[in-house]
Biopython code that builds the backbone (N, CA, C, O; Angstrom):
import numpy as np
from Bio.PDB.StructureBuilder import StructureBuilder

atoms = [
    (1, "UNK", "N", (0.057, 23.219, -20.192)),
    (1, "UNK", "CA", (0.029, 21.793, -20.424)),
    (1, "UNK", "C", (1.467, 21.305, -20.584)),
    (1, "UNK", "O", (2.278, 21.935, -21.262)),
    (2, "UNK", "N", (1.763, 20.196, -19.961)),
    (2, "UNK", "CA", (3.073, 19.555, -20.039)),
    (2, "UNK", "C", (2.908, 18.250, -20.809)),
    (2, "UNK", "O", (2.006, 17.464, -20.520)),
    (3, "UNK", "N", (3.777, 18.022, -21.785)),
    (3, "UNK", "CA", (3.742, 16.795, -22.570)),
    (3, "UNK", "C", (4.756, 15.820, -22.003)),
    (3, "UNK", "O", (5.903, 16.186, -21.748)),
    (4, "UNK", "N", (4.332, 14.578, -21.805)),
    (4, "UNK", "CA", (5.228, 13.522, -21.334)),
    (4, "UNK", "C", (5.323, 12.469, -22.427)),
    (4, "UNK", "O", (4.319, 11.875, -22.822)),
    (5, "UNK", "N", (6.537, 12.244, -22.910)),
    (5, "UNK", "CA", (6.812, 11.197, -23.899)),
    (5, "UNK", "C", (7.459, 10.022, -23.191)),
    (5, "UNK", "O", (8.389, 10.200, -22.404)),
    (6, "UNK", "N", (6.972, 8.824, -23.468)),
    (6, "UNK", "CA", (7.548, 7.609, -22.901)),
    (6, "UNK", "C", (8.217, 6.820, -24.020)),
    (6, "UNK", "O", (7.619, 6.607, -25.075)),
    (7, "UNK", "N", (9.445, 6.390, -23.796)),
    (7, "UNK", "CA", (10.207, 5.658, -24.803)),
    (7, "UNK", "C", (10.747, 4.354, -24.223)),
    (7, "UNK", "O", (10.984, 4.247, -23.019)),
    (8, "UNK", "N", (10.936, 3.376, -25.086)),
    (8, "UNK", "CA", (11.531, 2.108, -24.675)),
    (8, "UNK", "C", (10.590, 1.270, -23.832)),
    (8, "UNK", "O", (9.377, 1.268, -24.041)),
    (9, "UNK", "N", (11.165, 0.564, -22.883)),
    (9, "UNK", "CA", (10.408, -0.361, -22.039)),
    (9, "UNK", "C", (9.327, 0.304, -21.216)),
    (9, "UNK", "O", (8.288, -0.300, -20.951)),
    (10, "UNK", "N", (9.558, 1.543, -20.809)),
    (10, "UNK", "CA", (8.548, 2.247, -20.012)),
    (10, "UNK", "C", (7.286, 2.499, -20.838)),
    (10, "UNK", "O", (6.179, 2.496, -20.301)),
    (11, "UNK", "N", (7.455, 2.716, -22.139)),
    (11, "UNK", "CA", (6.291, 2.891, -23.018)),
    (11, "UNK", "C", (5.492, 1.593, -23.088)),
    (11, "UNK", "O", (4.264, 1.608, -23.009)),
    (12, "UNK", "N", (6.181, 0.491, -23.234)),
    (12, "UNK", "CA", (5.503, -0.809, -23.302)),
    (12, "UNK", "C", (4.782, -1.107, -21.987)),
    (12, "UNK", "O", (3.657, -1.607, -21.984)),
    (13, "UNK", "N", (5.431, -0.800, -20.894)),
    (13, "UNK", "CA", (4.864, -1.028, -19.567)),
    (13, "UNK", "C", (3.594, -0.195, -19.371)),
    (13, "UNK", "O", (2.600, -0.682, -18.831)),
    (14, "UNK", "N", (3.637, 1.059, -19.811)),
    (14, "UNK", "CA", (2.499, 1.970, -19.629)),
    (14, "UNK", "C", (1.378, 1.698, -20.620)),
    (14, "UNK", "O", (0.205, 1.893, -20.300)),
    (15, "UNK", "N", (1.731, 1.250, -21.821)),
    (15, "UNK", "CA", (0.726, 1.006, -22.839)),
    (15, "UNK", "C", (0.397, 2.233, -23.678)),
    (15, "UNK", "O", (-0.551, 2.209, -24.463)),
    (16, "UNK", "N", (1.159, 3.295, -23.525)),
    (16, "UNK", "CA", (0.991, 4.495, -24.340)),
    (16, "UNK", "C", (2.339, 5.187, -24.482)),
    (16, "UNK", "O", (3.258, 4.950, -23.697)),
    (17, "UNK", "N", (2.448, 6.045, -25.490)),
    (17, "UNK", "CA", (3.733, 6.703, -25.741)),
    (17, "UNK", "C", (3.739, 8.186, -25.390)),
    (17, "UNK", "O", (4.808, 8.781, -25.250)),
    (18, "UNK", "N", (2.574, 8.784, -25.247)),
    (18, "UNK", "CA", (2.514, 10.222, -24.977)),
    (18, "UNK", "C", (1.270, 10.545, -24.175)),
    (18, "UNK", "O", (0.204, 9.970, -24.392)),
    (19, "UNK", "N", (1.424, 11.482, -23.239)),
    (19, "UNK", "CA", (0.283, 11.965, -22.471)),
    (19, "UNK", "C", (0.491, 13.454, -22.219)),
    (19, "UNK", "O", (1.609, 13.903, -21.965)),
    (20, "UNK", "N", (-0.585, 14.204, -22.292)),
    (20, "UNK", "CA", (-0.547, 15.626, -21.958)),
    (20, "UNK", "C", (-1.140, 15.810, -20.574)),
    (20, "UNK", "O", (-2.229, 15.318, -20.279)),
    (21, "UNK", "N", (-0.413, 16.521, -19.734)),
    (21, "UNK", "CA", (-0.852, 16.754, -18.360)),
    (21, "UNK", "C", (-1.231, 18.221, -18.235)),
    (21, "UNK", "O", (-0.427, 19.110, -18.516)),
    (22, "UNK", "N", (-2.448, 18.456, -17.816)),
    (22, "UNK", "CA", (-2.989, 19.812, -17.792)),
    (22, "UNK", "C", (-2.643, 20.526, -16.486)),
    (22, "UNK", "O", (-3.512, 20.768, -15.648)),
    (23, "UNK", "N", (-1.369, 20.858, -16.326)),
    (23, "UNK", "CA", (-0.898, 21.666, -15.207)),
    (23, "UNK", "C", (0.037, 22.729, -15.771)),
    (23, "UNK", "O", (0.654, 22.537, -16.819)),
    (24, "UNK", "N", (0.134, 23.848, -15.067)),
    (24, "UNK", "CA", (0.994, 24.938, -15.534)),
    (24, "UNK", "C", (2.432, 24.751, -15.081)),
    (24, "UNK", "O", (3.365, 24.988, -15.849)),
    (25, "UNK", "N", (2.614, 24.327, -13.842)),
    (25, "UNK", "CA", (3.949, 24.148, -13.273)),
    (25, "UNK", "C", (3.978, 22.877, -12.443)),
    (25, "UNK", "O", (2.992, 22.515, -11.801)),
    (26, "UNK", "N", (5.121, 22.204, -12.464)),
    (26, "UNK", "CA", (5.246, 20.957, -11.731)),
    (26, "UNK", "C", (6.725, 20.668, -11.508)),
    (26, "UNK", "O", (7.580, 21.524, -11.734)),
    (27, "UNK", "N", (7.009, 19.455, -11.064)),
    (27, "UNK", "CA", (8.389, 18.981, -10.908)),
    (27, "UNK", "C", (8.441, 17.537, -11.398)),
    (27, "UNK", "O", (7.405, 16.904, -11.601)),
    (28, "UNK", "N", (9.635, 17.031, -11.583)),
    (28, "UNK", "CA", (9.790, 15.629, -11.998)),
    (28, "UNK", "C", (9.097, 14.720, -10.983)),
    (28, "UNK", "O", (8.364, 13.808, -11.367)),
    (29, "UNK", "N", (9.321, 14.961, -9.706)),
    (29, "UNK", "CA", (8.687, 14.144, -8.659)),
    (29, "UNK", "C", (7.171, 14.132, -8.806)),
    (29, "UNK", "O", (6.543, 13.074, -8.756)),
    (30, "UNK", "N", (6.589, 15.311, -8.988)),
    (30, "UNK", "CA", (5.135, 15.405, -9.101)),
    (30, "UNK", "C", (4.615, 14.698, -10.351)),
    (30, "UNK", "O", (3.569, 14.051, -10.310)),
    (31, "UNK", "N", (5.342, 14.819, -11.459)),
    (31, "UNK", "CA", (4.933, 14.156, -12.698)),
    (31, "UNK", "C", (4.991, 12.636, -12.536)),
    (31, "UNK", "O", (4.069, 11.931, -12.945)),
    (32, "UNK", "N", (6.074, 12.134, -11.940)),
    (32, "UNK", "CA", (6.194, 10.686, -11.729)),
    (32, "UNK", "C", (5.095, 10.170, -10.814)),
    (32, "UNK", "O", (4.521, 9.110, -11.065)),
    (33, "UNK", "N", (4.800, 10.910, -9.759)),
    (33, "UNK", "CA", (3.734, 10.515, -8.838)),
    (33, "UNK", "C", (2.392, 10.476, -9.558)),
    (33, "UNK", "O", (1.610, 9.544, -9.370)),
    (34, "UNK", "N", (2.128, 11.484, -10.380)),
    (34, "UNK", "CA", (0.877, 11.530, -11.136)),
    (34, "UNK", "C", (0.786, 10.351, -12.099)),
    (34, "UNK", "O", (-0.260, 9.708, -12.187)),
    (35, "UNK", "N", (1.869, 10.058, -12.823)),
    (35, "UNK", "CA", (1.858, 8.923, -13.750)),
    (35, "UNK", "C", (1.602, 7.614, -13.013)),
    (35, "UNK", "O", (0.824, 6.779, -13.474)),
    (36, "UNK", "N", (2.257, 7.436, -11.868)),
    (36, "UNK", "CA", (2.069, 6.202, -11.098)),
    (36, "UNK", "C", (0.618, 6.059, -10.650)),
    (36, "UNK", "O", (0.032, 4.980, -10.744)),
    (37, "UNK", "N", (0.054, 7.144, -10.166)),
    (37, "UNK", "CA", (-1.309, 7.106, -9.616)),
    (37, "UNK", "C", (-2.374, 7.018, -10.708)),
    (37, "UNK", "O", (-3.282, 6.192, -10.616)),
    (38, "UNK", "N", (-2.275, 7.848, -11.726)),
    (38, "UNK", "CA", (-3.321, 7.945, -12.734)),
    (38, "UNK", "C", (-3.271, 6.844, -13.798)),
    (38, "UNK", "O", (-4.284, 6.548, -14.431)),
    (39, "UNK", "N", (-2.114, 6.246, -13.993)),
    (39, "UNK", "CA", (-1.957, 5.277, -15.088)),
    (39, "UNK", "C", (-1.498, 3.908, -14.597)),
    (39, "UNK", "O", (-0.901, 3.138, -15.350)),
    (40, "UNK", "N", (-1.780, 3.612, -13.339)),
    (40, "UNK", "CA", (-1.499, 2.298, -12.762)),
    (40, "UNK", "C", (-0.042, 1.876, -12.957)),
    (40, "UNK", "O", (0.238, 0.747, -13.359)),
    (41, "UNK", "N", (0.881, 2.796, -12.668)),
    (41, "UNK", "CA", (2.303, 2.495, -12.808)),
    (41, "UNK", "C", (3.012, 2.471, -11.459)),
    (41, "UNK", "O", (4.242, 2.497, -11.397)),
    (42, "UNK", "N", (2.234, 2.421, -10.380)),
    (42, "UNK", "CA", (2.828, 2.423, -9.057)),
    (42, "UNK", "C", (3.769, 1.231, -8.895)),
    (42, "UNK", "O", (3.420, 0.096, -9.219)),
    (43, "UNK", "N", (4.955, 1.510, -8.394)),
    (43, "UNK", "CA", (6.027, 0.526, -8.179)),
    (43, "UNK", "C", (6.559, -0.073, -9.483)),
    (43, "UNK", "O", (7.285, -1.066, -9.451)),
    (44, "UNK", "N", (6.213, 0.507, -10.611)),
    (44, "UNK", "CA", (6.710, 0.007, -11.884)),
    (44, "UNK", "C", (7.778, 0.925, -12.478)),
    (44, "UNK", "O", (8.558, 0.499, -13.330)),
    (45, "UNK", "N", (7.817, 2.186, -12.031)),
    (45, "UNK", "CA", (8.834, 3.120, -12.501)),
    (45, "UNK", "C", (9.974, 3.096, -11.496)),
    (45, "UNK", "O", (9.845, 3.613, -10.387)),
    (46, "UNK", "N", (11.082, 2.497, -11.888)),
    (46, "UNK", "CA", (12.241, 2.381, -11.006)),
    (46, "UNK", "C", (13.272, 3.431, -11.397)),
    (46, "UNK", "O", (13.759, 3.446, -12.528)),
    (47, "UNK", "N", (13.598, 4.300, -10.459)),
    (47, "UNK", "CA", (14.496, 5.422, -10.725)),
    (47, "UNK", "C", (15.818, 4.988, -11.340)),
    (47, "UNK", "O", (16.367, 5.688, -12.190)),
    (48, "UNK", "N", (16.329, 3.841, -10.919)),
    (48, "UNK", "CA", (17.622, 3.372, -11.428)),
    (48, "UNK", "C", (17.540, 2.843, -12.862)),
    (48, "UNK", "O", (18.569, 2.567, -13.479)),
    (49, "UNK", "N", (16.334, 2.701, -13.389)),
    (49, "UNK", "CA", (16.154, 2.126, -14.720)),
    (49, "UNK", "C", (15.615, 3.108, -15.750)),
    (49, "UNK", "O", (15.278, 2.717, -16.867)),
    (50, "UNK", "N", (15.532, 4.389, -15.376)),
    (50, "UNK", "CA", (15.014, 5.382, -16.315)),
    (50, "UNK", "C", (15.939, 6.590, -16.402)),
    (50, "UNK", "O", (16.715, 6.866, -15.487)),
    (51, "UNK", "N", (15.842, 7.295, -17.508)),
    (51, "UNK", "CA", (16.496, 8.580, -17.696)),
    (51, "UNK", "C", (15.394, 9.557, -18.051)),
    (51, "UNK", "O", (14.500, 9.244, -18.838)),
    (52, "UNK", "N", (15.462, 10.749, -17.463)),
    (52, "UNK", "CA", (14.427, 11.749, -17.696)),
    (52, "UNK", "C", (15.079, 13.000, -18.265)),
    (52, "UNK", "O", (16.107, 13.463, -17.770)),
    (53, "UNK", "N", (14.464, 13.540, -19.315)),
    (53, "UNK", "CA", (14.945, 14.785, -19.912)),
    (53, "UNK", "C", (13.799, 15.794, -19.946)),
    (53, "UNK", "O", (12.634, 15.434, -20.116)),
    (54, "UNK", "N", (14.157, 17.053, -19.783)),
    (54, "UNK", "CA", (13.197, 18.146, -19.911)),
    (54, "UNK", "C", (13.644, 18.971, -21.110)),
    (54, "UNK", "O", (14.724, 19.561, -21.105)),
    (55, "UNK", "N", (12.814, 19.004, -22.120)),
    (55, "UNK", "CA", (13.150, 19.713, -23.360)),
    (55, "UNK", "C", (14.507, 19.282, -23.901)),
    (55, "UNK", "O", (15.278, 20.104, -24.395)),
    (56, "UNK", "N", (14.790, 17.987, -23.805)),
    (56, "UNK", "CA", (16.016, 17.429, -24.358)),
    (56, "UNK", "C", (17.237, 17.525, -23.470)),
    (56, "UNK", "O", (18.318, 17.092, -23.868)),
    (57, "UNK", "N", (17.094, 18.082, -22.272)),
    (57, "UNK", "CA", (18.221, 18.224, -21.347)),
    (57, "UNK", "C", (18.030, 17.241, -20.201)),
    (57, "UNK", "O", (16.977, 17.216, -19.565)),
    (58, "UNK", "N", (19.053, 16.432, -19.941)),
    (58, "UNK", "CA", (18.993, 15.423, -18.882)),
    (58, "UNK", "C", (18.676, 16.109, -17.551)),
    (58, "UNK", "O", (19.324, 17.088, -17.181)),
    (59, "UNK", "N", (17.681, 15.591, -16.841)),
    (59, "UNK", "CA", (17.139, 16.274, -15.665)),
    (59, "UNK", "C", (18.121, 16.414, -14.513)),
    (59, "UNK", "O", (17.950, 17.313, -13.689)),
    (60, "UNK", "N", (19.134, 15.576, -14.416)),
    (60, "UNK", "CA", (20.070, 15.673, -13.291)),
    (60, "UNK", "C", (20.820, 17.006, -13.300)),
    (60, "UNK", "O", (21.206, 17.501, -12.241)),
    (61, "UNK", "N", (21.030, 17.586, -14.468)),
    (61, "UNK", "CA", (21.713, 18.881, -14.528)),
    (61, "UNK", "C", (20.752, 20.040, -14.271)),
    (61, "UNK", "O", (21.175, 21.190, -14.153)),
    (62, "UNK", "N", (19.463, 19.734, -14.185)),
    (62, "UNK", "CA", (18.452, 20.755, -13.944)),
    (62, "UNK", "C", (17.861, 20.684, -12.539)),
    (62, "UNK", "O", (16.929, 21.421, -12.217)),
    (63, "UNK", "N", (18.404, 19.796, -11.702)),
    (63, "UNK", "CA", (17.896, 19.674, -10.338)),
    (63, "UNK", "C", (17.351, 18.313, -9.990)),
    (63, "UNK", "O", (16.763, 18.137, -8.923)),
    (64, "UNK", "N", (17.533, 17.337, -10.873)),
    (64, "UNK", "CA", (17.093, 15.969, -10.578)),
    (64, "UNK", "C", (15.590, 15.875, -10.406)),
    (64, "UNK", "O", (14.831, 16.468, -11.173)),
    (65, "UNK", "N", (15.161, 15.128, -9.398)),
    (65, "UNK", "CA", (13.725, 14.909, -9.164)),
    (65, "UNK", "C", (12.984, 16.188, -8.812)),
    (65, "UNK", "O", (11.767, 16.266, -8.979)),
    (66, "UNK", "N", (13.708, 17.193, -8.327)),
    (66, "UNK", "CA", (13.082, 18.467, -7.981)),
    (66, "UNK", "C", (13.053, 19.451, -9.131)),
    (66, "UNK", "O", (12.562, 20.569, -8.974)),
    (67, "UNK", "N", (13.575, 19.054, -10.296)),
    (67, "UNK", "CA", (13.635, 19.957, -11.444)),
    (67, "UNK", "C", (12.250, 20.488, -11.775)),
    (67, "UNK", "O", (11.275, 19.737, -11.808)),
    (68, "UNK", "N", (12.176, 21.780, -12.017)),
    (68, "UNK", "CA", (10.902, 22.442, -12.297)),
    (68, "UNK", "C", (10.520, 22.285, -13.767)),
    (68, "UNK", "O", (11.366, 22.342, -14.659)),
    (69, "UNK", "N", (9.241, 22.089, -13.990)),
    (69, "UNK", "CA", (8.675, 21.919, -15.324)),
    (69, "UNK", "C", (7.546, 22.930, -15.470)),
    (69, "UNK", "O", (6.747, 23.115, -14.552)),
    (70, "UNK", "N", (7.483, 23.578, -16.619)),
    (70, "UNK", "CA", (6.457, 24.593, -16.865)),
    (70, "UNK", "C", (5.597, 24.205, -18.061)),
    (70, "UNK", "O", (5.968, 23.352, -18.868)),
    (71, "UNK", "N", (4.455, 24.844, -18.152)),
    (71, "UNK", "CA", (3.563, 24.616, -19.279)),
    (71, "UNK", "C", (4.319, 24.848, -20.580)),
    (71, "UNK", "O", (5.058, 25.822, -20.721)),
    (72, "UNK", "N", (4.120, 23.935, -21.530)),
    (72, "UNK", "CA", (4.822, 23.999, -22.808)),
    (72, "UNK", "C", (6.058, 23.129, -22.860)),
    (72, "UNK", "O", (6.591, 22.878, -23.940)),
    (73, "UNK", "N", (6.528, 22.659, -21.700)),
    (73, "UNK", "CA", (7.708, 21.788, -21.653)),
    (73, "UNK", "C", (7.343, 20.369, -22.073)),
    (73, "UNK", "O", (6.194, 19.940, -21.967)),
    (74, "UNK", "N", (8.351, 19.662, -22.550)),
    (74, "UNK", "CA", (8.213, 18.239, -22.863)),
    (74, "UNK", "C", (9.151, 17.456, -21.967)),
    (74, "UNK", "O", (10.355, 17.712, -21.920)),
    (75, "UNK", "N", (8.578, 16.500, -21.259)),
    (75, "UNK", "CA", (9.345, 15.595, -20.401)),
    (75, "UNK", "C", (9.438, 14.259, -21.123)),
    (75, "UNK", "O", (8.425, 13.678, -21.511)),
    (76, "UNK", "N", (10.655, 13.784, -21.296)),
    (76, "UNK", "CA", (10.860, 12.488, -21.946)),
    (76, "UNK", "C", (11.390, 11.518, -20.898)),
    (76, "UNK", "O", (12.377, 11.796, -20.217)),
    (77, "UNK", "N", (10.723, 10.385, -20.782)),
    (77, "UNK", "CA", (11.149, 9.332, -19.854)),
    (77, "UNK", "C", (11.475, 8.115, -20.686)),
    (77, "UNK", "O", (10.635, 7.619, -21.437)),
    (78, "UNK", "N", (12.711, 7.632, -20.549)),
    (78, "UNK", "CA", (13.073, 6.447, -21.302)),
    (78, "UNK", "C", (13.780, 5.438, -20.421)),
    (78, "UNK", "O", (14.491, 5.787, -19.479)),
    (79, "UNK", "N", (13.567, 4.189, -20.751)),
    (79, "UNK", "CA", (14.210, 3.098, -20.031)),
    (79, "UNK", "C", (15.671, 3.044, -20.409)),
    (79, "UNK", "O", (16.038, 3.214, -21.571)),
    (80, "UNK", "N", (16.500, 2.805, -19.407)),
    (80, "UNK", "CA", (17.923, 2.672, -19.623)),
    (80, "UNK", "C", (18.248, 1.186, -19.612)),
    (80, "UNK", "O", (17.882, 0.468, -18.681)),
    (81, "UNK", "N", (18.933, 0.733, -20.644)),
    (81, "UNK", "CA", (19.307, -0.675, -20.744)),
    (81, "UNK", "C", (20.740, -0.821, -20.272)),
    (81, "UNK", "O", (21.641, -0.142, -20.765)),
    (82, "UNK", "N", (20.942, -1.709, -19.316)),
    (82, "UNK", "CA", (22.274, -1.975, -18.799)),
    (82, "UNK", "C", (22.765, -3.307, -19.332)),
    (82, "UNK", "O", (22.003, -4.269, -19.429)),
    (83, "UNK", "N", (24.003, -3.354, -19.664)),
    (83, "UNK", "CA", (24.586, -4.610, -20.149)),
    (83, "UNK", "C", (25.780, -5.002, -19.309)),
    (83, "UNK", "O", (26.255, -4.229, -18.478)),
    (84, "UNK", "N", (26.245, -6.180, -19.528)),
    (84, "UNK", "CA", (27.379, -6.643, -18.739)),
    (84, "UNK", "C", (28.421, -7.299, -19.592)),
    (84, "UNK", "O", (29.447, -7.747, -19.080)),
]
sb = StructureBuilder()
sb.init_structure("model")
sb.init_model(0)
sb.init_chain("A")
sb.init_seg("    ")
for serial, (resi, resn, name, xyz) in enumerate(atoms, 1):
    if name == "N":
        sb.init_residue(resn, " ", resi, " ")
    sb.init_atom(name, np.array(xyz, "f"), 0.0, 1.0, " ", f" {name:<3s}", serial, name[0])
structure = sb.get_structure()
């Protein structure tokens, strides 16, 4: 099971803060696709507006969207706020 935590604006958009996904192995891409499809978030998750961490490590250093996720991992997705 993989735990997905949603923080910030993405949590408000989704209407929940945590979901457990019953898969043994996955990737960031697969998790995002599942969230979009299963929780009516299609076209609402914008890559440029989120940061994703796997077990507290920013996913870009782990392979970006192709980063592998295993059962027991926690994926955190949070909205990034940009200012000017």
